[in-house]
C-alpha positions, 0 to 999 in steps of 0.5 A, spaced: 952 830 254 955 825 259 949 820 259 949 820 251 956 819 251 955 812 255 950 810 251 955 811 245 960 807 248 956 801 250 953 801 243 960 800 240 962 795 245 956 791 244 958 791 236 965 789 238 962 783 242 957 781 236 963 781 231 968 777 236 962 772 237 962 771 229 955 773 227 955 774 220 952 780 216 944 780 214 943 779 207 944 785 202 948 789 207 955 790 205 958 793 212 959 800 209 955 805 213 956 811 209 957 809 201 949 810 200 949 817 204 947 823 201 953 828 201 951 835 206 948 840 201 954 846 199 953 852 203 949 857 199 951 864 197 946 869 200 944 874 194 942 880 198 936 885 195 934 892 196 929 893 201 932 887 206 933 888 213 939 886 217 942 885 224 949 884 221 953 891 222 959 889 219 963 893 214 964 886 210 959 881 209 959 874 208 955 871 202 954 865 206 951 867 213 949 874 211 941 873 212 935 878 212 930 878 217 923 881 216 923 889 217 917 888 222 922 884 226 928 887 230 934 889 226 939 895 225 940 896 217 936 896 211 939 895 204 937 901 200 942 900 194 947 895 191 952 897 186 958 894 183 965 897 183 968 898 176 974 901 173 980 902 177 976 901 183 974 894 181 982 892 180 984 893 187 987 887 190 982 887 196 976 891 198 977 898 199 975 898 206 973 905 210 980 907 213 982 914 217 986 919 212 985 914 206 989 916 200 990 913 193 985 909 189 982 906 195 980 913 198 977 914 191 973 908 191 970 909 197 968 916 196 965 914 189 961 908 192 959 913 198 956 918 193 952 913 189 949 911 196 947 918 198 943 919 191 940 912 192 938 912 199 935 919 198 931 916 192 929 910 197 926 914 202 923 919 198 927 925 200 934 927 202 936 922 207 941 926 211 938 927 218 941 927 225 938 920 226 941 916 221 948 914 218 949 911 211 954 905 211 958 902 205 958 895 206 963 890 202 964 883 200 969 879 204 976 879 202 975 872 200 969 874 196 973 879 193 978 875 190 973 870 187 970 876 183 965 879 187 966 886 186 959 889 189 958 894 194 952 895 198 948 901 201 945 901 208 941 906 212 942 905 220 938 909 225 942 912 231 941 915 237 944 922 237 945 923 244 948 917 246 951 915 239 949 908 239 946 904 234 938 903 235 934 897 233 928 898 228 922 894 227 919 898 221 922 900 214 925 906 212 922 906 206 917 913 205 919 914 212 920 921 215 923 923 222 919 928 226 922 935 227 928 935 231 930 940 236 937 941 239 940 944 245 947 947 244 952 949 249 959 950 249 960 942 251 955 938 248 949 938 243 943 934 245 936 932 241 931 935 246 923 935 246 921 941 241 916 943 247 921 945 251 926 951 251 931 950 246 936 954 242 937 950 235 933 946 230 935 941 225 934 943 218 938 939 213 944 936 210 949 939 205 955 937 201 961 941 203 963 946 198 970 946 199 976 941 198 979 942 204 976 942 212 975 949 213 979 952 219 979 960 218 973 964 217 974 965 210 974 958 209 967 957 213 963 963 209 961 958 204 959 953 209 954 958 212 952 961 205 950 953 204 946 953 210 942 959 210 940 957 203 937 951 207 934 955 213 930 960 208 925 955 205 925 952 212 923 958 216 919 961 210 923 967 209 928 969 203 935 967 204 937 974 204 934 975 210 936 969 214 942 972 217 937 978 220 933 973 223 937 967 226 944 964 226 946 958 223 950 952 226 954 947 221 956 940 224 960 935 220 956 929 220 962 924 220 969 925 223 974 929 219 979 923 218 974 920 213 974 926 209 978 923 203 973 918 203 967 922 201 964 923 208 963 930 207 956 931 209 954 937 213 948 938 218 945 945 218 941 947 224 938 954 226 942 957 232 939 962 236 945 963 240 948 961 247 942 965 251 937 966 247 931 960 246 925 958 243 919 954 244 916 949 239 918 948 232 921 954 227 919 951 221 914 955 216 913 960 221 917 966 218 921 967 224 916 969 228 917 965 234 925 966 234 928 970 239 
Protein backbone atom coordinates (compact mmCIF):
# COMPACT_ATOMS: atom_id res chain seq x y z
CA UNK A 1 0.00 0.00 0.00
CA UNK A 2 2.92 2.37 0.69
CA UNK A 3 4.22 2.19 -2.86
CA UNK A 4 0.74 2.74 -4.28
CA UNK A 5 0.24 5.78 -2.05
CA UNK A 6 3.49 7.35 -3.28
CA UNK A 7 2.41 6.92 -6.91
CA UNK A 8 -0.92 8.67 -6.24
CA UNK A 9 0.79 11.59 -4.49
CA UNK A 10 3.29 11.98 -7.32
CA UNK A 11 0.50 12.03 -9.91
CA UNK A 12 -1.45 14.69 -8.03
CA UNK A 13 1.68 16.79 -7.68
CA UNK A 14 2.37 16.53 -11.42
CA UNK A 15 -1.18 17.60 -12.27
CA UNK A 16 -0.84 20.59 -10.01
CA UNK A 17 2.45 21.53 -11.65
CA UNK A 18 0.90 21.28 -15.10
CA UNK A 19 -1.96 23.52 -14.00
CA UNK A 20 0.37 26.12 -12.62
CA UNK A 21 2.28 26.13 -15.86
CA UNK A 22 -0.91 27.32 -17.60
CA UNK A 23 -1.51 24.27 -19.80
CA UNK A 24 -5.06 24.24 -21.20
CA UNK A 25 -7.46 21.31 -21.40
CA UNK A 26 -7.68 19.28 -24.62
CA UNK A 27 -10.65 19.90 -26.89
CA UNK A 28 -13.83 18.19 -25.74
CA UNK A 29 -12.71 17.87 -22.14
CA UNK A 30 -14.64 19.90 -19.56
CA UNK A 31 -12.53 19.18 -16.48
CA UNK A 32 -15.33 17.35 -14.65
CA UNK A 33 -14.05 13.87 -13.83
CA UNK A 34 -17.25 12.24 -12.62
CA UNK A 35 -20.26 13.67 -14.40
CA UNK A 36 -20.33 10.94 -17.07
CA UNK A 37 -19.59 7.96 -14.79
CA UNK A 38 -22.39 5.48 -14.18
CA UNK A 39 -23.57 5.19 -10.57
CA UNK A 40 -22.69 1.90 -8.86
CA UNK A 41 -25.58 -0.60 -8.94
CA UNK A 42 -27.84 -0.64 -5.90
CA UNK A 43 -27.55 -3.71 -3.64
CA UNK A 44 -29.97 -6.39 -4.76
CA UNK A 45 -32.27 -8.23 -2.39
CA UNK A 46 -31.48 -11.92 -2.19
CA UNK A 47 -34.64 -13.95 -2.62
CA UNK A 48 -34.12 -17.27 -0.85
CA UNK A 49 -35.83 -20.39 -2.15
CA UNK A 50 -36.55 -23.87 -0.86
CA UNK A 51 -33.58 -26.15 -1.46
CA UNK A 52 -30.97 -23.44 -0.95
CA UNK A 53 -27.95 -24.42 1.11
CA UNK A 54 -26.28 -21.76 3.23
CA UNK A 55 -23.24 -21.08 5.34
CA UNK A 56 -24.90 -18.36 7.42
CA UNK A 57 -26.26 -19.60 10.77
CA UNK A 58 -27.74 -16.35 12.08
CA UNK A 59 -31.25 -16.21 13.48
CA UNK A 60 -31.93 -13.08 11.42
CA UNK A 61 -30.91 -13.04 7.78
CA UNK A 62 -29.94 -10.01 5.74
CA UNK A 63 -31.85 -9.85 2.44
CA UNK A 64 -28.71 -8.33 0.88
CA UNK A 65 -25.86 -10.59 2.01
CA UNK A 66 -27.60 -13.92 2.66
CA UNK A 67 -26.20 -15.86 -0.29
CA UNK A 68 -26.74 -19.52 -1.14
CA UNK A 69 -24.01 -22.03 -1.98
CA UNK A 70 -24.08 -25.23 -4.01
CA UNK A 71 -25.28 -28.04 -1.75
CA UNK A 72 -22.31 -30.16 -2.82
CA UNK A 73 -20.05 -27.52 -1.25
CA UNK A 74 -19.50 -27.11 2.48
CA UNK A 75 -22.57 -25.60 4.16
CA UNK A 76 -24.42 -25.66 7.46
CA UNK A 77 -28.07 -24.98 6.70
CA UNK A 78 -30.63 -26.11 4.15
CA UNK A 79 -33.86 -24.21 3.47
CA UNK A 80 -36.85 -26.56 3.62
CA UNK A 81 -39.71 -24.04 3.61
CA UNK A 82 -40.44 -20.32 3.49
CA UNK A 83 -43.64 -19.05 5.06
CA UNK A 84 -45.27 -15.75 5.93
CA UNK A 85 -46.46 -14.45 9.28
CA UNK A 86 -50.10 -13.36 9.23
CA UNK A 87 -52.63 -11.84 11.60
CA UNK A 88 -51.38 -10.65 14.98
CA UNK A 89 -47.97 -12.20 14.37
CA UNK A 90 -47.46 -10.01 11.30
CA UNK A 91 -48.55 -7.00 13.32
CA UNK A 92 -45.71 -7.27 15.81
CA UNK A 93 -43.40 -4.27 15.92
CA UNK A 94 -40.31 -6.47 15.50
CA UNK A 95 -39.48 -10.00 14.36
CA UNK A 96 -40.54 -12.58 16.99
CA UNK A 97 -37.07 -13.82 17.91
CA UNK A 98 -36.62 -17.01 19.91
CA UNK A 99 -36.08 -16.01 23.54
CA UNK A 100 -36.07 -18.06 26.76
CA UNK A 101 -39.40 -18.28 28.57
CA UNK A 102 -41.13 -16.05 26.02
CA UNK A 103 -44.72 -15.00 26.57
CA UNK A 104 -47.51 -13.32 24.66
CA UNK A 105 -47.72 -12.79 20.93
CA UNK A 106 -44.01 -13.31 20.26
CA UNK A 107 -44.10 -16.76 21.86
CA UNK A 108 -47.25 -17.60 19.90
CA UNK A 109 -45.69 -16.44 16.62
CA UNK A 110 -42.58 -18.54 17.22
CA UNK A 111 -44.65 -21.59 18.17
CA UNK A 112 -46.83 -21.32 15.08
CA UNK A 113 -43.83 -20.87 12.78
CA UNK A 114 -41.98 -23.79 14.35
CA UNK A 115 -45.00 -26.07 14.05
CA UNK A 116 -45.34 -25.26 10.35
CA UNK A 117 -41.60 -25.72 9.90
CA UNK A 118 -41.80 -29.18 11.44
CA UNK A 119 -44.56 -30.25 9.06
CA UNK A 120 -42.78 -28.85 6.03
CA UNK A 121 -39.38 -30.24 7.03
CA UNK A 122 -40.82 -33.75 7.15
CA UNK A 123 -42.39 -33.27 3.72
CA UNK A 124 -39.07 -32.01 2.36
CA UNK A 125 -36.89 -34.89 3.57
CA UNK A 126 -39.60 -37.47 2.85
CA UNK A 127 -40.00 -38.83 6.39
CA UNK A 128 -40.37 -37.45 9.93
CA UNK A 129 -37.46 -35.03 10.21
CA UNK A 130 -36.81 -35.50 13.94
CA UNK A 131 -33.57 -37.28 14.83
CA UNK A 132 -30.62 -36.90 17.19
CA UNK A 133 -28.65 -35.67 14.18
CA UNK A 134 -30.68 -32.59 13.19
CA UNK A 135 -32.01 -29.36 14.59
CA UNK A 136 -34.75 -27.29 13.00
CA UNK A 137 -34.20 -23.54 13.00
CA UNK A 138 -36.62 -20.67 12.35
CA UNK A 139 -34.84 -17.83 10.54
CA UNK A 140 -36.32 -14.33 10.54
CA UNK A 141 -35.80 -11.07 8.63
CA UNK A 142 -33.60 -8.37 10.08
CA UNK A 143 -35.34 -5.68 12.11
CA UNK A 144 -34.96 -3.24 9.20
CA UNK A 145 -36.44 -5.70 6.70
CA UNK A 146 -39.35 -6.41 9.07
CA UNK A 147 -40.07 -2.69 9.37
CA UNK A 148 -40.04 -2.51 5.57
CA UNK A 149 -42.85 -5.07 5.44
CA UNK A 150 -40.94 -8.30 4.88
CA UNK A 151 -42.79 -10.64 7.29
CA UNK A 152 -41.43 -14.01 6.17
CA UNK A 153 -39.98 -16.84 8.19
CA UNK A 154 -37.65 -19.48 6.89
CA UNK A 155 -37.29 -23.08 8.05
CA UNK A 156 -33.78 -24.51 7.94
CA UNK A 157 -32.36 -27.89 8.92
CA UNK A 158 -28.94 -28.07 10.52
CA UNK A 159 -26.91 -31.22 11.20
CA UNK A 160 -25.42 -31.46 14.67
CA UNK A 161 -22.95 -33.74 16.40
CA UNK A 162 -24.89 -35.21 19.33
CA UNK A 163 -21.81 -36.08 21.36
CA UNK A 164 -20.22 -32.62 21.18
CA UNK A 165 -23.27 -30.48 20.49
CA UNK A 166 -21.39 -28.79 17.63
CA UNK A 167 -22.97 -27.84 14.33
CA UNK A 168 -21.64 -29.94 11.46
CA UNK A 169 -20.90 -28.84 7.92
CA UNK A 170 -22.43 -30.95 5.14
CA UNK A 171 -21.59 -31.45 1.46
CA UNK A 172 -24.88 -32.99 0.33
CA UNK A 173 -28.58 -32.18 0.42
CA UNK A 174 -30.88 -33.56 3.10
CA UNK A 175 -33.73 -33.98 0.62
CA UNK A 176 -34.63 -37.66 0.55
CA UNK A 177 -31.76 -38.47 2.93
CA UNK A 178 -32.09 -40.69 6.00
CA UNK A 179 -29.56 -41.11 8.78
CA UNK A 180 -28.61 -44.68 9.68
CA UNK A 181 -29.84 -46.42 12.83
CA UNK A 182 -28.44 -44.60 15.85
CA UNK A 183 -27.33 -46.52 18.94
CA UNK A 184 -26.67 -44.91 22.31
CA UNK A 185 -24.98 -45.49 25.62
CA UNK A 186 -26.83 -43.98 28.56
CA UNK A 187 -25.14 -43.51 31.93
CA UNK A 188 -26.05 -41.41 34.93
CA UNK A 189 -23.72 -38.69 33.62
CA UNK A 190 -24.02 -38.69 29.84
CA UNK A 191 -25.69 -40.06 26.74
CA UNK A 192 -23.43 -40.75 23.77
CA UNK A 193 -23.95 -41.97 20.22
CA UNK A 194 -21.94 -45.19 19.72
CA UNK A 195 -21.29 -47.75 17.01
CA UNK A 196 -24.17 -50.24 16.94
CA UNK A 197 -21.64 -53.06 16.57
CA UNK A 198 -20.41 -52.32 20.09
CA UNK A 199 -22.38 -53.09 23.21
CA UNK A 200 -24.87 -50.40 24.14
CA UNK A 201 -28.03 -49.91 26.17
CA UNK A 202 -30.03 -47.54 24.00
CA UNK A 203 -31.28 -46.95 20.47
CA UNK A 204 -33.01 -43.96 18.93
CA UNK A 205 -36.52 -44.76 17.71
CA UNK A 206 -38.26 -41.51 16.78
CA UNK A 207 -39.72 -38.20 17.90
CA UNK A 208 -43.14 -37.39 19.31
CA UNK A 209 -44.83 -34.19 20.41
CA UNK A 210 -45.27 -33.56 24.12
CA UNK A 211 -48.74 -34.78 25.15
CA UNK A 212 -49.14 -32.22 27.93
CA UNK A 213 -49.25 -28.45 28.22
CA UNK A 214 -46.64 -28.28 31.00
CA UNK A 215 -43.13 -29.64 31.47
CA UNK A 216 -43.62 -32.99 33.29
CA UNK A 217 -42.17 -33.38 36.77
CA UNK A 218 -44.13 -36.14 38.50
CA UNK A 219 -44.58 -39.81 37.57
CA UNK A 220 -48.22 -39.13 36.77
CA UNK A 221 -47.24 -36.33 34.40
CA UNK A 222 -44.60 -38.52 32.75
CA UNK A 223 -46.91 -41.50 32.14
CA UNK A 224 -48.45 -40.09 28.92
CA UNK A 225 -44.92 -39.48 27.62
CA UNK A 226 -43.91 -43.08 28.21
CA UNK A 227 -47.10 -44.21 26.46
CA UNK A 228 -46.32 -42.11 23.37
CA UNK A 229 -42.77 -43.44 23.28
CA UNK A 230 -43.97 -47.05 23.53
CA UNK A 231 -46.32 -46.35 20.62
CA UNK A 232 -43.21 -45.66 18.52
CA UNK A 233 -41.12 -48.50 19.93
CA UNK A 234 -43.68 -51.22 19.12
CA UNK A 235 -43.61 -50.82 15.32
CA UNK A 236 -39.85 -50.17 15.44
CA UNK A 237 -39.19 -53.51 17.15
CA UNK A 238 -41.97 -55.32 15.34
CA UNK A 239 -44.05 -56.14 18.41
CA UNK A 240 -47.47 -55.08 19.64
CA UNK A 241 -47.42 -51.80 21.54
CA UNK A 242 -49.08 -53.55 24.48
CA UNK A 243 -46.03 -55.84 24.75
CA UNK A 244 -43.34 -53.15 24.72
CA UNK A 245 -43.22 -52.66 28.49
CA UNK A 246 -42.51 -56.39 28.88
CA UNK A 247 -39.78 -56.40 26.23
CA UNK A 248 -37.76 -53.27 26.93
CA UNK A 249 -37.62 -50.00 28.79
CA UNK A 250 -38.00 -46.64 27.10
CA UNK A 251 -36.27 -43.31 27.53
CA UNK A 252 -37.63 -39.87 26.60
CA UNK A 253 -35.36 -36.88 26.09
CA UNK A 254 -36.34 -33.27 25.39
CA UNK A 255 -34.85 -32.21 22.07
CA UNK A 256 -34.67 -28.54 23.10
CA UNK A 257 -34.13 -26.72 26.36
CA UNK A 258 -37.28 -26.38 28.45
CA UNK A 259 -36.82 -22.59 28.44
CA UNK A 260 -38.22 -22.63 24.90
CA UNK A 261 -41.28 -24.73 25.70
CA UNK A 262 -43.61 -21.72 25.39
CA UNK A 263 -42.21 -21.06 21.90
CA UNK A 264 -43.36 -24.45 20.65
CA UNK A 265 -40.16 -26.42 21.17
CA UNK A 266 -41.88 -29.52 22.52
CA UNK A 267 -40.24 -32.28 20.48
CA UNK A 268 -39.41 -35.37 22.54
CA UNK A 269 -36.80 -37.93 21.45
CA UNK A 270 -37.79 -41.54 22.13
CA UNK A 271 -35.23 -44.29 22.76
CA UNK A 272 -35.17 -47.97 23.58
CA UNK A 273 -33.41 -48.36 26.93
CA UNK A 274 -32.35 -51.73 28.30
CA UNK A 275 -31.23 -50.47 31.70
CA UNK A 276 -28.07 -49.35 33.44
CA UNK A 277 -26.28 -52.71 33.38
CA UNK A 278 -27.94 -54.56 30.52
CA UNK A 279 -26.53 -54.28 27.03
CA UNK A 280 -27.23 -55.39 23.49
CA UNK A 281 -25.11 -55.65 20.36
CA UNK A 282 -26.38 -54.63 16.96
CA UNK A 283 -29.61 -52.80 16.18
CA UNK A 284 -32.90 -53.93 17.69
CA UNK A 285 -34.90 -52.63 14.73
CA UNK A 286 -37.34 -55.18 13.32
CA UNK A 287 -36.04 -58.06 15.43
CA UNK A 288 -39.05 -58.44 17.69
CA UNK A 289 -36.91 -57.90 20.77
CA UNK A 290 -34.88 -61.07 20.16
CA UNK A 291 -31.50 -59.39 20.74
CA UNK A 292 -32.62 -57.41 23.77
CA UNK A 293 -31.29 -58.50 27.19
